[in-house]
C-alpha positions in Angstrom: -0.1 0.0 0.0 1.3 3.4 -0.9 1.9 5.9 1.9 3.4 9.3 2.0 5.4 9.5 5.1 7.5 12.3 6.6 11.0 11.0 7.1 13.0 11.6 10.1 16.5 12.9 9.2 18.1 13.2 5.8 20.0 10.0 5.3 20.1 8.8 1.7 19.4 12.3 0.5 22.8 14.0 1.1 23.6 14.1 -2.7 20.1 15.6 -3.7 20.3 18.2 -0.9 23.8 19.1 -2.0 22.6 19.6 -5.6 19.8 21.9 -4.3 22.3 23.8 -2.1 20.4 22.6 0.9 23.0 20.4 2.7 23.6 22.9 5.5 19.9 23.7 6.0 18.7 21.9 9.1 15.1 22.9 8.7 14.7 21.0 5.4 12.2 18.2 5.6 11.6 15.1 3.4 8.4 13.2 2.8 8.6 9.8 1.0 6.1 7.8 -1.0 6.7 4.4 0.3 5.1 1.4 -1.3 6.0 -1.7 0.8 9.8 -1.8 0.9 10.1 0.5 -2.1 10.4 4.4 -2.1 8.6 5.6 -5.3 9.1 9.3 -4.8 9.8 12.1 -2.4 9.3 15.8 -1.8 11.8 18.2 -0.2 10.6 21.3 1.7 10.7 23.6 4.7 8.3 25.7 6.6 10.0 28.9 7.7 7.4 30.9 9.6 4.5 32.1 7.3 5.1 30.0 4.2 6.2 26.6 2.9 8.9 26.3 0.4 8.8 23.2 -1.8 12.2 22.6 -3.3 11.6 19.4 -5.1 9.1 16.7 -6.0 10.5 13.5 -7.5 8.1 10.9 -8.8 9.7 9.0 -11.6 7.5 10.7 -14.2 4.2 9.6 -12.5 2.0 12.7 -12.4 -0.5 11.1 -10.2 2.1 10.2 -7.6 3.5 13.7 -7.9 0.1 15.2 -7.2 -0.2 13.0 -4.0 3.3 14.0 -2.8 2.8 17.6 -3.4 -0.8 17.7 -1.9 0.4 15.9 1.2 3.2 18.3 1.7 0.9 21.4 1.2 -1.7 19.8 3.5 1.0 19.7 6.3 1.3 23.5 5.9 -2.4 24.1 5.8 -2.8 22.2 9.1 -0.4 24.8 10.6 -2.5 27.7 9.2 0.0 28.5 6.5 -1.7 29.6 3.2 1.3 30.5 1.1 3.5 28.2 -1.0 6.6 28.9 -2.9 7.2 26.2 -5.5 10.7 25.8 -6.8 12.6 23.7 -9.4 10.7 20.5 -10.5 8.0 21.3 -7.9 7.0 24.5 -9.8 6.9 22.6 -13.1 4.7 19.8 -11.6 2.3 22.3 -10.0 1.8 23.9 -13.4 1.2 20.6 -15.1 -1.3 19.7 -12.5 -3.1 23.1 -12.8 -2.4 23.9 -9.2 -0.7 27.2 -10.2 -1.3 28.9 -13.5 1.6 31.3 -13.7 4.6 32.1 -11.5 5.6 29.8 -8.7 3.4 31.0 -5.7 0.3 29.2 -4.6 -2.0 31.3 -2.3 -4.1 30.4 -0.5 -3.1 26.7 -0.3 -6.5 25.7 1.1 -8.1 26.4 -2.3 -6.6 23.2 -3.6 -8.5 21.2 -1.0 -12.0 22.7 -1.8 -13.2 20.4 -4.4 -12.0 19.4 -7.9 -12.3 22.7 -9.8 -8.7 22.7 -10.7 -8.3 18.9 -11.0 -7.2 17.2 -14.2 
């Protein structure tokens, strides 16, 4: 069964964090899409005060999986009352492909994507 789980620590992601210039950032979090013993994708993000910054979403080209990873990360922010997301790198491209953002790389308010399927594909 596929689950999207917040990972404790950064082990196994050191090279990816280095490529994103985040290896020294202790506030970065990682959520993994886990299917049994297999990791099918991940998201890398941080929540500094009043916004969430999504640095990367990796899904092996599976847009449905990317949607689940991105929405789960954004839901974590919404639960904290955060309504602004900055989407960078591949996360921005995926959000545009999914219709979550139309232009630019800002999603505000986040809660809009959880109010029905108006923007669903």
